C-alpha positions as CSV (number, residue, x, y, z in Angstrom):
1,M,-32.1,55.8,22.4
2,R,-32.9,57.0,18.9
3,A,-34.6,54.4,16.7
4,K,-32.6,52.9,13.8
5,P,-33.8,53.8,10.3
6,S,-35.9,51.2,8.5
7,D,-34.3,49.1,5.8
8,A,-36.2,51.0,3.1
9,K,-34.8,54.3,4.4
10,L,-31.3,52.8,4.6
11,I,-31.6,51.6,1.0
12,D,-32.7,55.2,-0.1
13,L,-29.7,56.7,1.8
14,F,-27.3,54.2,0.3
15,L,-28.6,54.8,-3.3
16,D,-28.4,58.6,-2.7
17,M,-24.7,58.1,-1.8
18,L,-24.0,56.0,-4.9
19,A,-25.7,58.6,-7.2
20,A,-24.0,61.6,-5.6
21,E,-20.5,60.3,-4.9
22,Q,-20.0,57.6,-7.5
23,G,-22.2,59.0,-10.3
24,A,-24.2,55.7,-10.5
25,G,-26.7,55.6,-13.3
26,D,-30.4,54.7,-13.2
27,N,-29.9,51.1,-14.3
28,T,-27.2,50.5,-11.6
29,L,-29.4,52.1,-8.9
30,D,-32.4,50.0,-9.9
31,A,-30.3,46.9,-9.8
32,Y,-29.0,47.7,-6.3
33,R,-32.6,48.6,-5.1
34,S,-34.0,45.3,-6.4
35,D,-31.2,43.2,-4.8
36,L,-31.3,44.9,-1.5
37,T,-35.1,44.9,-1.2
38,D,-35.1,41.1,-1.8
39,F,-32.4,40.7,0.9
40,S,-34.4,43.0,3.3
41,A,-37.5,40.8,2.7
42,F,-35.5,37.7,3.6
43,L,-34.3,39.3,6.9
44,A,-37.8,40.6,7.8
45,A,-39.2,37.1,7.4
46,N,-36.7,36.0,10.1
47,G,-37.3,39.0,12.4
48,Q,-34.1,40.8,11.4
49,N,-33.0,44.0,9.6
50,F,-29.9,45.6,8.2
51,A,-28.9,47.3,11.4
52,G,-28.9,44.2,13.5
53,T,-28.3,41.2,11.3
54,E,-25.2,39.0,11.7
55,T,-22.9,37.2,9.3
56,Q,-24.7,33.9,9.6
57,S,-27.9,35.4,8.3
58,L,-26.0,36.6,5.2
59,R,-24.8,33.1,4.7
60,D,-28.3,31.8,5.1
61,Y,-29.5,34.2,2.4
62,L,-26.9,33.0,0.0
63,T,-28.0,29.5,0.7
64,E,-31.5,30.6,0.0
65,L,-30.5,32.1,-3.3
66,D,-28.9,28.8,-4.3
67,S,-32.1,26.9,-3.4
68,R,-34.0,29.3,-5.6
69,G,-31.9,28.4,-8.6
70,F,-29.7,31.5,-8.8
71,K,-26.6,31.2,-10.9
72,S,-23.3,31.8,-9.1
73,S,-22.9,35.1,-11.1
74,S,-26.3,36.4,-9.9
75,A,-25.6,35.3,-6.3
76,A,-22.2,37.0,-6.5
77,R,-23.9,40.2,-7.6
78,R,-26.2,40.1,-4.6
79,L,-23.3,39.6,-2.3
80,S,-21.5,42.5,-3.8
81,A,-24.6,44.7,-3.2
82,M,-24.6,43.5,0.5
83,R,-20.9,44.3,0.9
84,H,-21.3,47.8,-0.5
85,L,-24.4,48.4,1.8
86,F,-22.7,47.2,5.0
87,R,-19.6,49.1,4.3
88,F,-21.8,52.2,3.9
89,L,-23.6,51.5,7.2
90,L,-20.2,51.1,8.9
91,N,-18.9,54.4,7.5
92,E,-22.1,56.2,8.5
93,R,-21.9,54.7,12.0
94,I,-25.2,53.1,11.7
95,R,-23.4,49.8,12.5
96,A,-20.3,49.2,14.5
97,D,-19.2,46.3,12.4
98,D,-19.4,44.9,8.9
99,P,-21.0,41.4,8.8
100,A,-20.2,40.9,5.2
101,A,-16.4,41.5,5.5
102,I,-15.5,37.9,6.2
103,L,-17.8,36.3,3.6
104,S,-16.4,34.6,0.6
105,G,-18.5,34.8,-2.5
106,P,-19.6,32.0,-4.8
107,K,-17.0,31.2,-7.4
108,R,-18.1,32.2,-10.8
109,G,-16.4,31.6,-14.1
110,R,-16.5,34.7,-16.2
111,G,-18.0,33.7,-19.6
112,L,-16.4,34.9,-22.7
113,P,-18.4,37.6,-24.5
114,K,-20.2,36.7,-27.6
115,V,-18.4,38.1,-30.6
116,L,-19.4,38.4,-34.3
117,S,-16.7,37.7,-36.8
118,I,-15.3,40.4,-39.0
119,S,-17.2,38.9,-42.0
120,D,-20.5,38.9,-40.0
121,V,-20.0,42.6,-39.1
122,D,-19.2,43.3,-42.7
123,R,-22.5,41.6,-43.8
124,L,-24.4,43.8,-41.4
125,L,-22.8,47.0,-42.7
126,V,-23.2,46.0,-46.4
127,R,-26.9,45.2,-45.8
128,A,-27.5,48.4,-43.8
129,K,-25.9,50.5,-46.6
130,A,-27.9,48.8,-49.3
131,L,-31.1,49.6,-47.4
132,A,-30.1,53.2,-47.1
133,E,-29.5,53.4,-50.8
134,E,-32.7,51.9,-52.0
135,A,-34.1,54.1,-54.8
136,E,-37.8,53.3,-54.2
137,A,-37.7,54.2,-50.4
138,S,-39.8,57.1,-49.2
139,P,-37.9,60.1,-47.6
140,Q,-38.9,58.8,-44.1
141,E,-37.9,55.2,-44.9
142,R,-34.6,56.4,-46.3
143,L,-33.9,58.6,-43.2
144,R,-34.6,55.6,-40.9
145,A,-32.3,53.4,-43.0
146,L,-29.5,56.1,-43.0
147,R,-29.9,56.4,-39.2
148,L,-29.5,52.7,-38.7
149,Y,-26.5,52.6,-41.0
150,C,-24.9,55.6,-39.1
151,L,-25.6,54.0,-35.8
152,L,-24.0,50.8,-36.9
153,E,-20.9,52.4,-38.4
154,V,-20.4,54.6,-35.3
155,L,-20.9,51.7,-32.9
156,Y,-18.4,49.5,-34.7
157,A,-15.9,52.3,-35.1
158,T,-16.0,53.4,-31.5
159,G,-17.2,50.5,-29.3
160,L,-19.5,52.9,-27.4
161,R,-22.0,51.6,-24.9
162,V,-25.5,51.7,-26.4
163,S,-26.6,54.2,-23.9
164,E,-23.7,56.5,-24.9
165,L,-24.4,56.0,-28.6
166,V,-28.1,56.8,-28.7
167,S,-27.6,59.9,-26.4
168,L,-24.8,61.5,-28.5
169,P,-25.5,65.2,-28.9
170,L,-25.7,66.8,-32.3
171,S,-22.4,68.6,-31.6
172,A,-20.6,65.3,-31.8
173,S,-21.1,65.4,-35.6
174,R,-19.3,68.8,-35.8
175,S,-15.9,67.6,-34.8
176,S,-13.4,68.5,-37.6
177,A,-10.6,66.5,-35.8
178,G,-12.3,63.2,-36.2
179,M,-12.7,62.8,-32.4
180,I,-15.9,62.9,-30.3
181,V,-16.2,63.6,-26.6
182,V,-18.3,60.8,-24.9
183,R,-19.8,61.2,-21.5
184,G,-19.8,57.7,-20.0
185,K,-20.5,56.0,-16.6
186,G,-20.0,58.2,-13.6
187,N,-20.4,61.2,-15.8
188,K,-16.7,60.8,-16.9
189,E,-15.7,62.1,-20.3
190,R,-13.3,60.5,-22.8
191,L,-12.2,61.1,-26.3
192,V,-13.0,58.5,-28.9
193,P,-11.9,58.7,-32.6
194,L,-14.2,58.2,-35.6
195,N,-13.0,56.5,-38.7
196,E,-13.7,57.8,-42.2
197,A,-16.6,55.4,-42.9
198,S,-18.5,56.4,-39.7
199,R,-17.9,60.1,-40.5
200,R,-19.3,59.7,-44.1
201,A,-22.3,57.7,-42.7
202,M,-23.0,60.5,-40.2
203,A,-22.7,63.2,-42.9
204,D,-25.2,61.4,-45.2
205,Y,-27.6,60.8,-42.3
206,L,-27.5,64.5,-41.3
207,A,-28.0,65.6,-44.8
208,A,-31.2,63.6,-45.0
209,R,-32.2,65.1,-41.6
210,E,-31.8,68.6,-43.0
211,T,-34.4,67.9,-45.7
212,L,-37.0,67.5,-43.0
213,K,-36.8,71.1,-41.8
214,A,-39.7,72.2,-44.0
215,T,-41.9,69.2,-43.1
216,K,-44.0,68.1,-40.1
217,Q,-40.8,66.5,-38.7
218,K,-39.2,69.9,-38.2
219,N,-38.8,69.4,-34.4
220,A,-36.7,66.2,-35.0
221,A,-34.5,68.0,-37.5
222,S,-33.7,70.8,-35.1
223,S,-33.2,68.6,-32.1
224,K,-30.1,68.9,-29.9
225,W,-29.6,65.1,-30.2
226,L,-27.8,63.3,-33.0
227,F,-30.4,60.6,-33.1
228,P,-33.6,62.4,-32.0
229,S,-36.9,60.8,-31.2
230,F,-40.3,62.1,-30.1
231,G,-40.2,60.0,-26.9
232,E,-39.7,61.3,-23.4
233,S,-35.9,61.3,-23.5
234,G,-35.8,63.2,-26.7
235,H,-33.4,60.7,-28.3
236,L,-33.6,57.2,-29.7
237,T,-34.0,54.6,-27.1
238,R,-31.7,51.6,-26.5
239,Q,-34.6,49.2,-27.0
240,H,-35.6,50.8,-30.4
241,F,-32.0,50.5,-31.7
242,A,-31.7,46.9,-30.5
243,R,-35.0,46.0,-32.3
244,D,-33.8,47.6,-35.5
245,L,-30.5,45.8,-35.3
246,K,-32.1,42.4,-34.9
247,E,-34.3,43.1,-37.9
248,L,-31.2,44.1,-39.9
249,A,-29.5,40.9,-38.8
250,A,-32.4,38.8,-40.1
251,S,-32.3,40.7,-43.3
252,A,-28.6,40.1,-43.6
253,G,-29.0,36.3,-43.0
254,L,-27.6,36.3,-39.5
255,A,-29.4,34.9,-36.4
256,P,-31.0,37.8,-34.7
257,R,-30.4,36.3,-31.2
258,L,-26.7,36.6,-31.8
259,V,-26.7,40.2,-32.7
260,S,-27.2,43.1,-30.2
261,P,-25.5,46.5,-29.6
262,H,-23.5,45.0,-26.8
263,V,-22.3,42.2,-29.0
264,L,-21.0,44.8,-31.5
265,R,-19.2,46.6,-28.7
266,H,-17.5,43.3,-27.9
267,A,-16.7,42.8,-31.6
268,F,-15.0,46.2,-31.7
269,A,-12.8,45.4,-28.8
270,S,-12.0,41.8,-29.9
271,H,-11.2,42.7,-33.5
272,L,-8.9,45.6,-32.3
273,L,-7.0,43.2,-30.0
274,H,-6.8,40.5,-32.6
275,N,-5.1,43.0,-34.9
276,G,-2.5,44.0,-32.3
277,A,-4.0,46.8,-30.3
278,D,-2.7,47.3,-26.7
279,L,-5.1,46.2,-24.0
280,R,-4.7,49.5,-22.2
281,I,-5.7,51.5,-25.3
282,V,-8.8,49.3,-25.7
283,Q,-9.6,49.9,-22.0
284,T,-9.5,53.7,-22.6
285,L,-11.7,53.4,-25.7
286,L,-14.3,51.3,-24.0
287,G,-14.4,53.6,-20.9
288,H,-13.5,50.9,-18.5
289,T,-12.3,52.3,-15.1
290,D,-10.6,49.0,-14.2
291,I,-8.3,47.0,-16.5
292,S,-9.8,43.8,-15.0
293,T,-13.0,44.6,-16.8
294,T,-11.2,44.7,-20.1
295,Q,-9.3,41.5,-19.4
296,I,-12.3,39.4,-20.4
297,Y,-10.8,39.9,-23.9
298,T,-7.4,38.4,-22.9
299,H,-8.3,35.2,-24.7
300,V,-8.0,37.2,-28.0
301,V,-4.6,38.5,-26.9
302,E,-3.5,34.9,-26.0
303,E,-4.6,33.5,-29.4
304,R,-2.7,36.3,-31.2
305,L,0.5,35.7,-29.2
306,K,0.3,32.0,-30.0
307,S,-0.1,32.8,-33.7
308,L,2.8,35.3,-33.7
309,V,5.1,32.7,-32.1
310,R,3.9,30.0,-34.4
311,D,4.3,32.2,-37.6
312,L,7.3,34.4,-36.7
313,H,9.6,32.4,-34.4
314,P,12.8,31.4,-36.3
315,L,12.7,27.9,-34.9
316,A,8.9,27.3,-35.2
317,E,7.9,24.2,-37.1
318,K,6.8,25.0,-40.6
C-alpha cells in the first residue's frame, strides 16, 4: 500500500490549490500555513496526522485552543482552515470522509469596525494638504507630503484595500473618465470612480514627481508604479503608508492608534451608507465577493432608516 503523504506535504498541496484555483494571496496562504502547522503539531503530539485523525481529535484541538486563551474569532478561523483542508483531502481521495463536517464552531460576535467621523477625516485631509503646501519644505519633503495627501484622498474616495492602493500602476492616473481599474483579491478586476479632489491630488503629486527626472531620483520618476519605492516590491509598502498615516494623525490632533488605512476604508463605506448609498453598490466598490462581508455595516443602514422614519414619517412625533 502506498504511504500517505506527510502533513507538511499535504499543507503544501492544499496551499498550491488555493493559490491556483482561488487566487489566494500571500497573506492568506501564510495564515493558512500557520494555522494548519499548529494543528498538525497538536496531532503529532498525540500520534496522529491529517490522513487518519477523527472528529474527536478536532474537538480536542478546539478545547486546547480555548485553554490557550484563544478568542472565539481566532478559534473559528482555525476551524475554518481545518474544514477547508479536510474538504480538499476528501476531494483528492486522500481521505474517504470529512471529520470536520459535523463540527459546530465557536460562536463569535462580529465586532463593528472602527470608524472615523466625517469631521475626523476632514481634519486629516486638511492637515495633509497643509503639509503639502508648506513653502519652506525641500523638494523631497514636498514630494513625500504630496504623496501622502494623494494616498489619503484616493483611499477615502475609493475605499481601496491598502494593498490595492499602494500597488496602483502609473496608468491608473491616466484615466480621463474618472474611473480606475483595480485588481483585487483573487486577481479580480473592478472599476472604481475617483472624485475631483482625489484627481487633483494625484495630478499635483505627479507634477512634483516629474521634477525629479533630472535628479538622482530619476528611477522613481520613471517607475511603472503610481507610488514607487526603492524597495524590493518597487512600490510603497503597506507598512510605510500606515506609519506615515499615524504620524499625520498625531499632527492633526487625532489618536494615532485609532487611525489606519483599514479604518479609512471602513470610514469610506460607512459614510456612503449613512448618506443613502445602496449596500450592493458599496459591496461592489469594496470588492467584496459575498454581501455578508459588507453587512458588517448594516448598523449604519439601520440608524439611517430610523432617522428617516423619525424625521419624515407624517405621524412621527415632533
